[in-house]
C-alpha positions as CSV (number, residue, x, y, z in Angstrom):
1,M,-37.1,64.8,68.6
2,E,-33.8,63.2,67.4
3,N,-33.8,61.9,63.8
4,K,-33.9,58.2,63.3
5,K,-30.4,56.7,63.3
6,I,-29.0,55.6,59.9
7,Y,-26.1,53.2,60.2
8,L,-23.1,52.7,58.0
9,A,-23.8,48.9,57.9
10,S,-25.5,46.9,60.6
11,P,-26.7,43.3,61.1
12,H,-29.8,42.4,59.1
13,M,-31.5,39.2,60.0
14,S,-33.9,37.6,57.5
15,K,-37.6,38.5,57.7
16,E,-38.3,34.8,57.2
17,G,-36.5,33.9,60.4
18,Y,-34.2,31.3,58.9
19,E,-31.5,32.0,61.5
20,Q,-34.0,31.4,64.3
21,E,-34.9,27.9,62.9
22,Y,-31.2,26.8,62.9
23,I,-30.6,28.2,66.4
24,K,-33.7,26.6,67.8
25,E,-32.6,23.3,66.4
26,A,-29.2,23.7,68.0
27,F,-30.9,24.4,71.4
28,E,-33.3,21.5,71.1
29,T,-30.5,19.1,70.4
30,N,-28.2,20.7,73.0
31,W,-25.5,21.3,70.3
32,V,-24.9,24.9,71.4
33,A,-21.1,24.6,71.4
34,P,-18.4,24.0,70.4
35,L,-19.2,22.2,67.1
36,G,-22.2,20.4,65.6
37,E,-24.4,20.0,62.5
38,N,-24.7,23.8,61.8
39,V,-20.9,24.1,61.6
40,N,-20.6,21.2,59.2
41,K,-23.5,22.4,57.1
42,F,-22.4,26.0,57.1
43,E,-19.0,24.9,55.7
44,E,-20.6,22.8,53.0
45,E,-23.2,25.4,52.0
46,L,-20.7,28.3,51.9
47,A,-18.3,26.2,49.8
48,E,-21.1,25.3,47.5
49,Y,-22.1,28.9,47.1
50,V,-18.7,30.1,46.1
51,K,-17.9,26.9,44.2
52,I,-14.8,25.7,46.1
53,K,-14.1,22.3,47.5
54,N,-13.4,22.9,51.2
55,A,-14.1,25.4,54.0
56,A,-13.3,25.7,57.7
57,A,-15.6,27.8,59.9
58,L,-13.6,29.9,62.3
59,A,-14.0,32.5,65.0
60,S,-13.2,35.5,62.8
61,G,-11.9,36.6,59.4
62,T,-8.7,37.5,61.2
63,S,-8.2,33.9,62.5
64,A,-8.9,32.6,59.0
65,I,-6.0,34.9,57.6
66,H,-3.8,33.7,60.5
67,M,-4.5,30.0,59.7
68,A,-3.8,30.7,56.0
69,F,-0.4,32.0,56.8
70,K,0.3,29.1,59.1
71,A,-0.9,26.6,56.5
72,L,1.7,28.2,54.1
73,E,4.3,27.9,56.8
74,V,4.9,31.7,56.9
75,T,7.4,32.1,59.8
76,D,10.1,34.2,61.4
77,G,11.8,36.6,58.9
78,D,9.6,35.7,55.9
79,I,8.3,38.5,53.8
80,V,4.6,38.9,52.9
81,F,3.4,41.4,50.3
82,C,0.2,43.1,51.6
83,P,-1.9,45.9,50.3
84,S,-1.5,49.2,52.2
85,L,-5.1,50.3,51.7
86,T,-7.0,47.9,54.0
87,F,-8.1,47.3,57.5
88,S,-5.4,46.2,60.0
89,A,-6.8,42.7,60.2
90,T,-5.2,41.9,56.8
91,A,-1.8,42.8,58.1
92,N,-1.9,41.8,61.8
93,P,-1.6,38.0,61.2
94,I,1.7,38.5,59.3
95,I,3.1,39.8,62.6
96,Y,1.4,36.9,64.6
97,Q,3.7,34.6,62.5
98,N,6.8,36.8,63.2
99,A,7.0,37.6,59.5
100,T,7.6,41.0,57.8
101,P,5.0,42.8,55.9
102,V,5.9,44.9,52.8
103,F,3.0,47.2,51.9
104,I,2.0,47.7,48.3
105,D,0.2,50.8,46.9
106,S,-3.3,50.7,45.2
107,E,-4.2,51.4,41.6
108,E,-6.9,54.0,40.8
109,D,-9.3,51.7,38.9
110,S,-10.3,49.3,41.6
111,W,-8.5,50.9,44.5
112,N,-6.9,47.5,45.2
113,M,-3.3,46.3,45.0
114,D,-1.5,47.8,42.0
115,P,0.0,44.9,39.8
116,N,2.8,47.3,38.7
117,A,3.7,48.1,42.3
118,L,3.6,44.3,43.0
119,E,6.1,43.7,40.2
120,K,8.3,46.4,41.6
121,A,8.1,44.7,45.1
122,F,9.3,41.4,43.5
123,E,12.3,43.2,42.0
124,K,13.3,44.5,45.4
125,Y,12.3,41.4,47.4
126,P,12.5,38.4,45.0
127,N,11.5,35.7,47.5
128,P,8.4,36.6,49.5
129,K,6.6,33.7,51.2
130,A,3.1,34.8,50.2
131,V,1.1,37.6,48.7
132,I,-2.2,38.6,50.3
133,I,-4.7,40.8,48.3
134,V,-8.0,42.5,49.4
135,H,-11.1,43.1,47.4
136,L,-11.8,46.6,48.9
137,Y,-15.3,47.5,49.9
138,G,-16.5,44.5,47.8
139,T,-14.9,45.5,44.5
140,P,-12.7,42.7,43.1
141,A,-8.9,43.4,42.6
142,K,-7.2,42.9,39.2
143,I,-6.9,39.2,40.0
144,D,-5.8,37.9,36.6
145,E,-2.8,40.3,36.5
146,I,-1.9,39.7,40.2
147,K,-2.2,35.9,39.9
148,E,-0.1,35.8,36.8
149,I,2.7,37.7,38.6
150,C,2.4,35.4,41.6
151,D,2.5,32.3,39.5
152,K,5.4,33.6,37.5
153,H,7.4,33.9,40.8
154,G,6.0,30.7,42.3
155,V,4.5,32.5,45.3
156,P,1.1,31.5,46.7
157,L,-1.8,34.0,46.8
158,I,-4.2,34.5,49.6
159,E,-7.4,36.5,49.0
160,D,-8.8,38.6,51.8
161,A,-12.4,38.6,50.6
162,A,-13.8,39.7,54.0
163,E,-15.6,42.5,52.4
164,S,-16.5,40.9,49.0
165,L,-18.5,37.7,49.7
166,G,-20.7,37.2,46.6
167,A,-18.7,39.6,44.4
168,T,-17.4,38.0,41.2
169,Y,-14.6,38.6,38.7
170,K,-15.3,37.2,35.2
171,G,-18.2,35.3,36.8
172,K,-16.0,33.5,39.4
173,Q,-16.4,34.2,43.1
174,T,-13.8,36.3,44.9
175,G,-11.9,34.2,47.5
176,T,-11.6,31.3,45.1
177,F,-8.7,32.4,42.8
178,G,-5.8,32.0,45.3
179,K,-4.4,29.1,47.3
180,Y,-6.6,30.3,50.2
181,G,-9.6,32.6,50.4
182,I,-11.1,34.1,53.6
183,Y,-14.5,35.6,54.4
184,S,-15.7,37.6,57.4
185,F,-19.1,37.5,59.1
186,N,-18.5,40.4,61.4
187,G,-21.5,42.5,62.5
188,N,-21.1,45.0,59.7
189,K,-20.5,42.6,56.8
190,I,-22.9,41.8,54.0
191,I,-24.1,38.7,56.0
192,T,-23.2,38.3,59.6
193,T,-23.0,35.6,62.3
194,S,-22.3,38.4,64.9
195,G,-18.6,37.4,64.7
196,G,-17.0,34.6,62.6
197,G,-15.0,33.8,59.5
198,M,-14.3,31.1,56.9
199,L,-11.1,29.8,55.3
200,V,-11.7,28.2,51.9
201,S,-9.4,26.2,49.6
202,D,-9.4,23.4,47.1
203,D,-6.7,21.7,49.3
204,K,-8.6,19.3,51.5
205,E,-5.6,18.2,53.5
206,R,-4.6,21.7,54.5
207,I,-8.2,22.7,55.5
208,E,-8.4,19.6,57.6
209,K,-5.1,20.6,59.3
210,V,-6.5,24.1,59.9
211,R,-9.6,22.6,61.6
212,F,-7.2,20.5,63.8
213,W,-5.0,23.6,64.8
214,S,-8.2,25.6,65.4
215,T,-9.5,23.0,67.9
216,Q,-6.4,23.4,70.1
217,S,-4.4,20.8,68.1
218,R,-6.0,18.0,70.2
219,E,-4.7,14.6,69.1
220,K,-7.0,11.6,68.8
221,A,-6.3,10.0,72.2
222,R,-8.4,9.1,75.2
223,H,-6.5,11.8,77.2
224,Y,-5.6,15.3,76.2
225,E,-2.6,14.9,73.9
226,H,-1.0,17.8,72.1
227,N,2.0,17.5,69.7
228,E,1.6,21.0,68.2
229,I,0.5,24.5,69.4
230,G,-3.2,24.9,68.9
231,Y,-5.7,27.8,68.8
232,N,-9.2,28.2,70.0
233,Y,-10.5,29.4,66.6
234,R,-13.4,27.2,65.8
235,M,-16.9,28.7,65.1
236,S,-19.6,27.6,67.5
237,N,-22.7,25.7,66.4
238,I,-25.0,28.6,67.4
239,V,-23.0,31.2,65.4
240,A,-22.9,28.8,62.4
241,G,-26.7,28.5,62.6
242,I,-27.0,32.3,62.1
243,G,-24.6,32.0,59.2
244,R,-26.7,29.3,57.5
245,G,-29.8,31.5,57.7
246,Q,-27.9,34.5,56.5
247,L,-26.5,32.6,53.5
248,K,-30.1,32.1,52.2
249,V,-30.5,35.9,51.9
250,L,-27.1,36.8,50.6
251,D,-28.3,37.4,47.0
252,D,-31.0,39.7,48.3
253,R,-28.4,41.6,50.3
254,I,-26.2,42.0,47.3
255,A,-29.2,43.3,45.2
256,K,-30.0,45.9,48.0
257,K,-26.4,47.0,48.3
258,T,-26.3,47.5,44.5
259,E,-29.5,49.4,44.5
260,I,-28.0,51.7,47.2
261,Y,-24.9,52.3,45.2
262,N,-26.8,53.0,42.0
263,T,-29.1,55.5,43.9
264,Y,-26.1,57.4,45.2
265,K,-24.4,57.3,41.7
266,E,-27.5,58.8,40.0
267,A,-28.0,61.4,42.7
268,F,-24.5,62.7,42.6
269,K,-23.9,62.5,38.8
270,D,-24.3,66.3,38.3
271,I,-21.9,67.2,41.1
272,P,-18.5,67.2,39.4
273,D,-16.6,67.2,42.8
274,I,-18.1,63.8,43.8
275,E,-17.0,60.5,42.2
276,M,-18.2,57.1,43.2
277,Q,-15.8,54.1,43.5
278,S,-15.9,52.7,40.0
279,V,-16.9,49.3,38.8
280,P,-13.9,48.0,36.9
281,E,-14.3,45.9,33.7
282,N,-15.1,42.1,34.3
283,T,-16.3,42.7,37.9
284,N,-19.6,42.4,39.7
285,P,-18.9,44.0,43.1
286,N,-21.2,43.2,46.1
287,H,-21.1,47.0,46.9
288,W,-20.6,46.2,50.6
289,L,-20.0,49.9,51.2
290,S,-20.8,52.7,48.7
291,V,-17.7,55.0,48.8
292,I,-17.2,58.5,47.2
293,T,-14.1,60.6,46.7
294,I,-14.2,64.4,46.7
295,N,-12.1,66.4,44.3
296,S,-9.1,67.8,46.1
297,N,-9.9,71.3,44.9
298,S,-13.5,71.1,46.2
299,K,-14.5,73.7,48.8
300,V,-16.4,70.8,50.5
301,K,-14.0,68.5,52.3
302,P,-14.6,64.8,53.4
303,I,-14.7,65.9,57.0
304,D,-17.5,68.4,56.2
305,I,-19.6,65.6,54.8
306,I,-18.9,63.3,57.8
307,E,-19.7,66.0,60.3
308,A,-22.9,67.2,58.4
309,L,-24.2,63.6,58.4
310,E,-23.3,63.1,62.0
311,K,-25.4,66.2,63.0
312,E,-28.4,64.4,61.4
313,N,-27.7,61.1,63.3
314,I,-26.3,59.5,60.1
315,E,-23.2,57.3,60.4
316,S,-20.3,57.5,57.8
317,R,-16.6,57.1,58.0
318,P,-13.3,57.9,56.2
319,V,-11.7,55.4,53.8
320,W,-9.3,53.0,55.6
321,K,-6.1,54.7,56.7
322,P,-3.3,53.0,54.8
323,M,-1.1,50.5,56.8
324,H,2.1,52.3,55.9
325,M,0.7,55.4,57.6
326,Q,-0.2,53.5,60.8
327,P,2.1,54.1,63.8
328,V,2.3,50.4,64.5
329,F,3.6,49.6,61.0
330,K,5.7,52.7,60.4
331,D,9.0,50.8,60.2
332,Y,7.9,48.5,57.3
333,D,8.6,49.1,53.6
334,Y,6.0,50.6,51.3
335,I,6.1,50.2,47.5
336,Q,4.5,52.6,45.0
337,V,4.9,53.3,41.3
338,A,2.6,56.3,40.9
339,E,4.2,59.7,41.5
340,K,2.0,60.2,44.5
341,S,0.7,57.5,46.7
342,V,-2.8,56.3,45.5
343,S,-3.7,54.8,48.8
344,E,-2.9,58.1,50.7
345,D,-4.8,60.1,48.2
346,L,-7.9,57.9,48.5
347,F,-7.7,58.1,52.3
348,N,-7.5,61.9,52.1
349,R,-10.4,62.3,49.7
350,G,-12.7,59.3,50.5
351,V,-15.9,58.9,52.5
352,C,-17.8,55.7,53.1
353,L,-21.5,56.4,52.9
354,P,-24.3,54.6,54.8
355,S,-24.9,51.3,53.0
356,D,-27.2,49.6,55.4
357,T,-29.5,47.0,53.8
358,K,-32.3,48.0,56.1
359,M,-32.4,51.6,54.7
360,D,-35.5,52.5,52.8
361,K,-35.9,55.2,50.1
362,E,-36.6,57.9,52.7
363,D,-33.4,57.0,54.5
364,I,-31.3,57.1,51.4
365,N,-32.8,60.4,50.3
366,R,-32.0,61.9,53.8
367,V,-28.3,61.1,53.2
368,I,-28.4,62.5,49.7
369,E,-30.1,65.7,50.7
370,V,-27.5,66.4,53.5
371,I,-24.6,65.9,51.1
372,K,-26.2,67.8,48.2
373,G,-26.9,70.7,50.6
374,L,-23.2,71.1,51.1
375,F,-22.5,71.7,47.4
């Protein structure tokens, strides 16, 4: 008989059924789409959770990044500084706006954008239109240093907090440091609406404008009047209902993700070839994914771990392949200060381990035993 499947990260609805209550209410009032009370309340409740003034509920994290660039008037020929070590959804919207990404290497502490490489990028390209950073796998970037550099050059900062909802830096929520922050509620995120995203900002006028653009830029007229190009980017009332229910269990999910991370850390502490992604000073990650790196001299390679887990019906994956290594982005500049590329090194040595909040102790031990058996 095949072993029970263990997922990397899968949707986890609340045992209390909060999501069902909000969805039921939407059905009973016939507010299934496109907007409604759940959308309004989800925006308010998410903004209250992260302590920011305004939020726009959108179809995806990617559409939220796109709208952030549009709100900053990023356009043809503009340069945007973007981390190389991320998922392509961070970079794709730069291209949507016909702008030019310049990819920045990571630093070894948090694995996020290296402030020194960012400074070097400003020396080469003094007038970028925006900087976007990522809080990789739920671990906050060096926000103070990065924001100081951006402020010094008068360039707005966007935080791609798709992976880091609930993570804090010096007690403040990721996604709330820059001009705009974005969250994702994709199926594998710490809370999910099946698909969806949120753009947050203290700038009320711009968030209202994003809501307008995202509703096909329909003017207030009796007929359909459009003065600007619009987008079908608004979240539906059903999806927002799932989000409202999920938000109630976010703290529980963070606690479980942290428990999974600490269990792996304890289990692998005596294997010198394995190192967990570290928890940098002043940060409380949400540990969306628990990630290890394997010593480059180890006889066991990342692919050996991935394949051994796969044989046991356990899902894992490599670390994100850096954007500057992706065929679609091969013609864009890449800035590094370290002698060897940190993002490439992490990609070559990293493995994302199962971090599913439905895992029990037996599941986690199965993962640990497979990996330990290789060493």
